[in-house]
C-alpha positions as a Python dict, from the first residue, in 0.01 Angstrom:
ca = {
    (1, 'X'): (0, 0, 0),
    (2, 'X'): (-314, 172, 134),
    (3, 'X'): (-314, 310, 489),
    (4, 'X'): (-623, 391, 694),
    (5, 'X'): (-598, 719, 889),
    (6, 'X'): (-859, 763, 1163),
    (7, 'X'): (-731, 1063, 1360),
    (8, 'X'): (-942, 1382, 1376),
    (9, 'X'): (-921, 1660, 1120),
    (10, 'X'): (-723, 1861, 1026),
    (11, 'X'): (-446, 1625, 1133),
    (12, 'X'): (-591, 1337, 931),
    (13, 'X'): (-545, 1524, 605),
    (14, 'X'): (-193, 1627, 705),
    (15, 'X'): (-99, 1265, 773),
    (16, 'X'): (-264, 1155, 448),
    (17, 'X'): (-65, 1412, 252),
    (18, 'X'): (255, 1287, 409),
    (19, 'X'): (163, 927, 319),
    (20, 'X'): (98, 1022, -41),
    (21, 'X'): (427, 1212, -61),
    (22, 'X'): (603, 899, 64),
    (23, 'X'): (446, 687, -210),
    (24, 'X'): (155, 531, -18),
    (25, 'X'): (-220, 560, -64),
    (26, 'X'): (-429, 703, 219),
    (27, 'X'): (-787, 627, 324),
    (28, 'X'): (-908, 900, 560),
    (29, 'X'): (-1199, 824, 793),
    (30, 'X'): (-1179, 1023, 1121),
    (31, 'X'): (-1312, 839, 1423),
    (32, 'X'): (-1341, 1156, 1632),
    (33, 'X'): (-1471, 1505, 1556),
    (34, 'X'): (-1325, 1785, 1769),
    (35, 'X'): (-1576, 2047, 1888),
    (36, 'X'): (-1462, 2371, 2052),
    (37, 'X'): (-1640, 2467, 2374),
    (38, 'X'): (-1682, 2839, 2331),
    (39, 'X'): (-1875, 2869, 2657),
    (40, 'X'): (-1580, 2747, 2867),
    (41, 'X'): (-1471, 2986, 3142),
    (42, 'X'): (-1116, 3033, 3265),
    (43, 'X'): (-1086, 2926, 3632),
    (44, 'X'): (-1041, 3209, 3878),
    (45, 'X'): (-715, 3290, 4051),
    (46, 'X'): (-348, 3312, 3963),
    (47, 'X'): (-150, 3065, 3755),
    (48, 'X'): (222, 2999, 3757),
    (49, 'X'): (231, 2787, 3441),
    (50, 'X'): (15, 2640, 3165),
    (51, 'X'): (15, 2270, 3071),
    (52, 'X'): (-89, 2145, 2727),
    (53, 'X'): (-148, 1772, 2688),
    (54, 'X'): (-296, 1757, 2339),
    (55, 'X'): (-254, 1907, 1995),
    (56, 'X'): (-624, 2002, 1989),
    (57, 'X'): (-600, 2189, 2318),
    (58, 'X'): (-291, 2374, 2198),
    (59, 'X'): (-449, 2464, 1865),
    (60, 'X'): (-779, 2582, 2013),
    (61, 'X'): (-617, 2788, 2288),
    (62, 'X'): (-465, 3002, 2013),
    (63, 'X'): (-818, 3108, 1911),
    (64, 'X'): (-934, 3215, 2256),
    (65, 'X'): (-930, 3562, 2412),
    (66, 'X'): (-790, 3422, 2739),
    (67, 'X'): (-456, 3361, 2569),
    (68, 'X'): (-358, 3727, 2606),
    (69, 'X'): (-345, 3692, 2982),
    (70, 'X'): (-156, 3362, 2972),
    (71, 'X'): (111, 3410, 2708),
    (72, 'X'): (373, 3548, 2950),
    (73, 'X'): (356, 3235, 3167),
    (74, 'X'): (581, 2934, 3111),
    (75, 'X'): (408, 2669, 2898),
    (76, 'X'): (469, 2296, 2942),
    (77, 'X'): (372, 2058, 2661),
    (78, 'X'): (354, 1681, 2651),
    (79, 'X'): (571, 1662, 2338),
    (80, 'X'): (698, 1830, 2025),
    (81, 'X'): (376, 1788, 1824),
    (82, 'X'): (179, 1971, 2091),
    (83, 'X'): (447, 2238, 2115),
    (84, 'X'): (432, 2292, 1738),
    (85, 'X'): (55, 2346, 1760),
    (86, 'X'): (83, 2588, 2054),
    (87, 'X'): (16, 2961, 2007),
    (88, 'X'): (297, 3170, 1864),
    (89, 'X'): (507, 3416, 2063),
    (90, 'X'): (484, 3246, 2401),
    (91, 'X'): (736, 3375, 2654),
    (92, 'X'): (871, 3035, 2760),
    (93, 'X'): (824, 2675, 2644),
    (94, 'X'): (920, 2348, 2814),
    (95, 'X'): (871, 2028, 2611),
    (96, 'X'): (841, 1679, 2760),
    (97, 'X'): (945, 1366, 2573),
    (98, 'X'): (604, 1270, 2439),
    (99, 'X'): (400, 1108, 2714),
    (100, 'X'): (206, 1209, 3023),
    (101, 'X'): (451, 1057, 3269),
    (102, 'X'): (734, 1263, 3122),
    (103, 'X'): (523, 1580, 3145),
    (104, 'X'): (440, 1513, 3509),
    (105, 'X'): (809, 1466, 3584),
    (106, 'X'): (901, 1785, 3400),
    (107, 'X'): (641, 1990, 3587),
    (108, 'X'): (737, 1839, 3922),
    (109, 'X'): (1108, 1900, 3866),
    (110, 'X'): (1066, 2255, 3735),
    (111, 'X'): (796, 2410, 3951),
    (112, 'X'): (815, 2472, 4328),
    (113, 'X'): (570, 2341, 4585),
    (114, 'X'): (270, 2571, 4603),
    (115, 'X'): (271, 2643, 4229),
    (116, 'X'): (-62, 2647, 4045),
    (117, 'X'): (-86, 2510, 3691),
    (118, 'X'): (-360, 2572, 3436),
    (119, 'X'): (-426, 2248, 3246),
    (120, 'X'): (-581, 2325, 2905),
    (121, 'X'): (-752, 2008, 2790),
    (122, 'X'): (-1053, 1829, 2647),
    (123, 'X'): (-1345, 1662, 2822),
    (124, 'X'): (-1176, 1321, 2795),
    (125, 'X'): (-818, 1313, 2916),
    (126, 'X'): (-549, 1047, 2921),
    (127, 'X'): (-403, 1191, 3241),
    (128, 'X'): (-537, 1385, 3539),
    (129, 'X'): (-251, 1620, 3618),
    (130, 'X'): (-410, 1728, 3945),
    (131, 'X'): (-391, 1376, 4088),
    (132, 'X'): (-41, 1318, 3954),
    (133, 'X'): (104, 1644, 4088),
    (134, 'X'): (-73, 1661, 4424),
    (135, 'X'): (205, 1470, 4607),
    (136, 'X'): (450, 1736, 4487),
    (137, 'X'): (236, 2013, 4635),
    (138, 'X'): (143, 2151, 4292),
    (139, 'X'): (-219, 2252, 4236),
    (140, 'X'): (-386, 2208, 3895),
    (141, 'X'): (-686, 2405, 3764),
    (142, 'X'): (-864, 2246, 3468),
    (143, 'X'): (-969, 2454, 3164),
    (144, 'X'): (-1175, 2231, 2932),
    (145, 'X'): (-1203, 2401, 2592),
    (146, 'X'): (-1305, 2116, 2358),
    (147, 'X'): (-1470, 1779, 2331),
    (148, 'X'): (-1398, 1492, 2093),
    (149, 'X'): (-1718, 1328, 1966),
    (150, 'X'): (-1689, 965, 1845),
    (151, 'X'): (-1795, 882, 1491),
    (152, 'X'): (-2122, 690, 1467),
    (153, 'X'): (-2014, 472, 1175),
    (154, 'X'): (-1740, 406, 927),
    (155, 'X'): (-1776, 563, 585),
    (156, 'X'): (-1925, 325, 328),
    (157, 'X'): (-1608, 337, 119),
    (158, 'X'): (-1399, 238, 421),
    (159, 'X'): (-1623, -59, 496),
    (160, 'X'): (-1604, -170, 132),
    (161, 'X'): (-1226, -133, 124),
    (162, 'X'): (-1179, -335, 443),
    (163, 'X'): (-1412, -610, 323),
    (164, 'X'): (-1229, -630, -7),
    (165, 'X'): (-886, -641, 160),
    (166, 'X'): (-779, -311, 9),
    (167, 'X'): (-656, -164, 341),
    (168, 'X'): (-307, -290, 423),
    (169, 'X'): (-228, -91, 737),
    (170, 'X'): (-384, 155, 978),
    (171, 'X'): (-230, 434, 1184),
    (172, 'X'): (-356, 461, 1544),
    (173, 'X'): (-270, 774, 1745),
    (174, 'X'): (-496, 748, 2051),
    (175, 'X'): (-692, 493, 2257),
    (176, 'X'): (-1020, 670, 2179),
    (177, 'X'): (-980, 660, 1802),
    (178, 'X'): (-875, 295, 1824),
    (179, 'X'): (-1170, 204, 2046),
    (180, 'X'): (-1412, 394, 1823),
    (181, 'X'): (-1283, 211, 1516),
    (182, 'X'): (-1344, -121, 1691),
    (183, 'X'): (-1702, -25, 1778),
    (184, 'X'): (-1771, 95, 1424),
    (185, 'X'): (-1620, -224, 1280),
    (186, 'X'): (-1846, -431, 1504),
    (187, 'X'): (-2151, -236, 1387),
    (188, 'X'): (-2050, -288, 1023),
    (189, 'X'): (-1980, -659, 1073),
    (190, 'X'): (-1617, -636, 959),
    (191, 'X'): (-1422, -725, 1275),
    (192, 'X'): (-1276, -1039, 1114),
    (193, 'X'): (-1196, -852, 791),
    (194, 'X'): (-1011, -583, 987),
    (195, 'X'): (-792, -852, 1144),
    (196, 'X'): (-610, -872, 811),
    (197, 'X'): (-486, -513, 854),
    (198, 'X'): (-150, -430, 1015),
    (199, 'X'): (-250, -198, 1300),
    (200, 'X'): (38, 40, 1377),
    (201, 'X'): (7, 210, 1716),
    (202, 'X'): (158, 494, 1918),
    (203, 'X'): (170, 290, 2238),
    (204, 'X'): (46, -18, 2425),
    (205, 'X'): (-248, 183, 2558),
    (206, 'X'): (-349, 268, 2202),
    (207, 'X'): (-316, -95, 2096),
    (208, 'X'): (-522, -236, 2385),
    (209, 'X'): (-874, -202, 2234),
    (210, 'X'): (-749, -346, 1904),
    (211, 'X'): (-582, -644, 2066),
    (212, 'X'): (-901, -709, 2267),
    (213, 'X'): (-1076, -811, 1942),
    (214, 'X'): (-780, -1005, 1810),
    (215, 'X'): (-638, -752, 1566),
    (216, 'X'): (-261, -770, 1509),
    (217, 'X'): (-75, -466, 1639),
    (218, 'X'): (276, -326, 1624),
    (219, 'X'): (400, -55, 1861),
    (220, 'X'): (615, 238, 1751),
    (221, 'X'): (949, 277, 1924),
    (222, 'X'): (856, 640, 1995),
    (223, 'X'): (499, 781, 2022),
    (224, 'X'): (537, 999, 1714),
    (225, 'X'): (415, 1001, 1356),
    (226, 'X'): (775, 929, 1255),
    (227, 'X'): (754, 616, 1467),
    (228, 'X'): (447, 499, 1277),
    (229, 'X'): (615, 566, 943),
    (230, 'X'): (915, 362, 1059),
    (231, 'X'): (682, 68, 1127),
    (232, 'X'): (523, 113, 787),
    (233, 'X'): (856, 104, 611),
    (234, 'X'): (981, -184, 825),
}
């Protein structure tokens, strides 16, 4: 069985290696390229906590000079994958159960009214923490340190494999990678061919752009890579 992996690097190669170790074949074609924003400036003022809502934000924060002034604060992450990518030697870590709603609840239940949270994120975000936490009296300052640029086209070998029916399944980790794959499939004229693939998704939000063009989707019980592997084996 050959599985298409469209998540950004370096995570795409890590997922591919895990697929190969499990006895599958992997076709890697990232639909997003992550670009660090070195010119980003830390917002002024004090912070009572730091929130991380993506693996890329967690990974890139570890490379920035601002980390030295933040590492003693409590960190809140959306899930275990993001926590694993976070900088080492943080003073305190709180981990939500894997989605934005759970992170909002964790922040609201842990921090007092009047707290100020630094949200380390990308230009495109699945959740606006400031809006979600305002009713709880918690202020959020946004620190955008990367952007994710959509791919312009599928690789020629991916197009050929889909046309020939050599892709059996695809892993989908985010709405943006899923939507970008749909647009690239339209441009390559392979939307109907891609409907023969089993599209395995983190969540209903991830599946939405795929279902809009009639592709069959299955949703993981938990929004984790393990959940996608469970679908693959099932």
